[in-house]
N, C-alpha and C positions, 0 to 999 in steps of 0.2 A: 532521562526523559520520564515524565510523570504520566499518569493515567489521562490527564487533561490536555495533553499536547495535541497540536493540529498535525496533520501531515498532507502533503501535497506531492504529486508527481513532478519530477524535474523536466524542464523543457529541453535538456540536453541528452535525450534518450531516443531510442527507436523501439516501439512496442507494437506487438501484434498478437491478436487472440487466434490460435490455431488449434482446432479440436479440443476447446475448453481449457486449454493451458495458455497462459500469458507468457509471451517470449519477449524478454527486454534486453536491450544492449545500450550500454553507456557510451555516448560518444566520446567522453573524456579519456576513458582507459580501455575501451573495447571489451570491459567485462560483460559477460552473457549470463542471463538468468532465466530459468523455466520455473514458473510459479505453479504450484499445485492449486487445487480449488480454494483453499482458504487464503493462500496468498494472493491469488487472483481477486478474491472478494474485497481483501484488504485494498489491494491496488486500485481497483475500480471504484472503490468508496473514497479514495484519497483525494478529496476536492478542496482541501486547504481550510474549509469551513466546517467540518465536522470532526469533533474531537475523537480521538482514538478509542476512548472507552465507550462512546456511543456507536461507533462503527463495530466494535466488538460485540455489544449488547444486541444491536439491530441486525447485523448481518451474520455475524459468526455463530453466536449462541442461538440465534433463531433457526439457522440453517444447519448446524453441526451439532452433534450431541457431545457438548462440551460445558464446564462451568465457566462462569465469569472470570473467576480468579485465574484458572489455567489458561483460559484463552487469551485474557489481558497480558499475562506474563510472556506467553509464546509470541503473541503480537508484538509486543514491545521489543524483544529479541530480534523478530524478523525485520521491523522497521529500522532498529538500529543497524542491522547489517547492511540493508539497502541504503540507509542515509550515509554510511562510511563510504559506499562507492558513488555517491552523487545521485542515485537512483530516485530517492524521496528525500523531500526536504521536511524538517520538522521545526515547529515554533510553538511558544507557549501562548501565542495569540493567533486568531484566524489569518490565514495567508490568502489575501485576495487576488493576487497575481498568478494563481495556480494554472498550470497547463491544462487544457481540457483532456478528457479521456480519449484515447484513441477509440475510433469507431471499430466496433467488433467485426471481424472478418473470418470466414470459415476456411 
């Protein structure tokens, strides 16, 4: 994965925002993830049309005290892990059939 790749949420998941943490379960293998603030920000921005590097610069570096280089490296590892479980999709081109972001619930 390069820093110009696009990421999109898979449609084969169940996700819910509870108490500021995103809870995600894969329908394919029932893998369950609880995302921290940074992971939740990446997840919510994963619209398939915004490159990961732009998400990192505009969402992560703007809201958290971290350098672009460090944040991008961590974000790529995070995205790769979720992509291995089918939670996120990656592409070197925009993904126009991306699933909509689940509505936040408390």
